[in-house]
C-alpha positions in Angstrom: 1.7 -13.9 -3.5 -1.8 -13.2 -2.4 -3.8 -15.9 -2.7 -7.6 -16.2 -3.6 -10.7 -19.0 -3.5 -11.6 -21.3 -6.4 -14.4 -23.3 -6.5 -14.2 -25.4 -9.8 -17.8 -27.6 -10.1 -18.9 -29.9 -12.7 -22.3 -31.6 -12.6 -20.5 -34.7 -11.7 -18.9 -33.1 -8.6 -16.6 -30.8 -6.9 -13.3 -30.6 -8.9 -11.3 -28.2 -7.3 -11.9 -26.1 -3.8 -9.0 -23.9 -2.2 -6.9 -21.2 -1.9 -4.5 -21.2 -4.7 -2.3 -18.2 -6.6 -3.7 -18.3 -10.2 -5.9 -19.8 -12.5 -5.3 -19.9 -16.1 -8.9 -20.0 -18.0 -9.5 -21.2 -21.7 -11.8 -18.2 -22.5 -14.3 -18.5 -25.4 -13.2 -14.7 -26.1 -9.3 -15.8 -25.8 -7.1 -17.1 -22.9 -7.1 -15.4 -19.4 -5.4 -15.5 -15.9 -7.0 -14.4 -12.6 -4.9 -13.5 -9.8 -6.3 -11.8 -6.1 -7.5 -9.0 -6.9 -8.7 -9.2 -10.3 -11.9 -7.3 -11.3 -15.0 -8.9 -11.3 -16.2 -10.7 -14.7 -18.3 -13.4 -16.0 -16.9 -15.6 -18.8 -18.2 -18.1 -21.1 -15.6 -21.0 -21.0 -14.3 -23.0 -24.4 -13.3 -26.5 -24.4 -9.7 -26.5 -23.3 -7.0 -27.2 -20.3 -7.5 -25.2 -17.3 -4.4 -24.7 -15.3 -4.4 -24.1 -11.5 -1.2 -22.9 -9.5 -1.3 -22.9 -6.1 2.0 -22.6 -4.7 4.8 -24.5 -6.2 1.6 -26.7 -7.5 0.0 -26.4 -10.9 -2.8 -28.8 -12.0 -4.4 -29.1 -14.9 -8.4 -29.9 -15.8 -9.9 -30.5 -19.2 -13.2 -28.4 -19.0 -15.5 -28.7 -22.1 -17.1 -25.5 -21.6 -19.1 -23.6 -18.9 -19.2 -20.4 -17.0 -16.6 -18.5 -15.1 -17.2 -15.9 -12.7 -14.7 -13.6 -10.4 -16.0 -11.6 -7.7 -15.2 -9.9 -4.3 -15.1 -13.8 -2.6 -12.7 -15.2 -5.6 -13.4 -17.4 -8.3 -15.9 -19.9 -9.4 -16.2 -22.0 -12.6 -19.2 -23.9 -13.7 -17.8 -26.5 -16.2 -20.1 -28.6 -18.4 -17.5 -31.3 -17.4 -13.9 -31.2 -15.6 -11.2 -33.8 -15.4 -7.9 -33.9 -14.3 -5.5 -34.0 -17.1 -3.7 -36.7 -15.5 -7.2 -38.5 -14.9 -8.0 -38.0 -19.4 -8.2 -41.6 -21.2 -6.5 -40.7 -24.2 -8.3 -43.2 -26.1 -11.0 -42.7 -25.7 -10.8 -38.9 -26.1 -9.5 -39.8 -29.6 -12.5 -42.0 -30.2 -14.6 -38.9 -29.4 -12.7 -36.8 -32.2 -12.7 -39.1 -34.8 -17.0 -39.9 -34.1 -17.2 -35.9 -34.1 -15.2 -35.9 -37.4 -17.3 -38.5 -39.1 -20.4 -36.7 -38.3 -19.1 -33.2 -40.0 -20.7 -34.1 -43.5 -23.9 -34.5 -42.1 -24.1 -31.0 -40.8 -24.9 -27.8 -42.7 -24.5 -23.6 -42.2 -24.1 -22.5 -38.6 -24.3 -26.3 -37.4 -21.3 -27.2 -39.2 -19.3 -24.0 -38.7 -20.0 -24.7 -34.8 -19.2 -28.5 -34.7 -16.1 -27.4 -36.9 -15.1 -25.0 -34.5 -15.7 -27.5 -31.1 -13.6 -30.3 -33.2 -10.9 -28.1 -33.3 -11.0 -26.9 -29.5 -10.7 -30.7 -28.8 -7.9 -31.4 -31.1 -6.0 -28.8 -29.3 -6.8 -30.3 -25.8 -5.7 -33.6 -27.5 -2.1 -32.2 -29.0 -1.4 -30.4 -25.5 -2.4 -33.2 -23.9 0.2 -35.3 -25.8 2.8 -33.1 -25.4 2.8 -30.6 -22.5 0.0 -31.0 -20.2 1.3 -33.7 -18.1 4.5 -31.6 -17.0 
């Protein structure tokens, strides 16, 4: 299988940089996979779990939004937050979800819709972390 270069950068650090076989990305328009030779594209990332495959190794990384760009140079993801799934503090993440839920009654209109959508994404991440993401 052909490989390509992948960089995952967040404001805090370079979370990943190297040659990979495939990257599965939680896109705002739907999840998508990137392989070597992928057509150029720029996509918005929703909160979710990004999966990096390099040989027999799979690494899951929680991203909380950002931008993905596929070019002839490879794939670059600029993530708002990028944390390896194995490093996630599940209790802290659950507390964040609880706070988000408590803040919903104070929101209306588009702000409420946006908050509910983000909460749904966070709950989806939590579910995956509690079931399959660690395998």
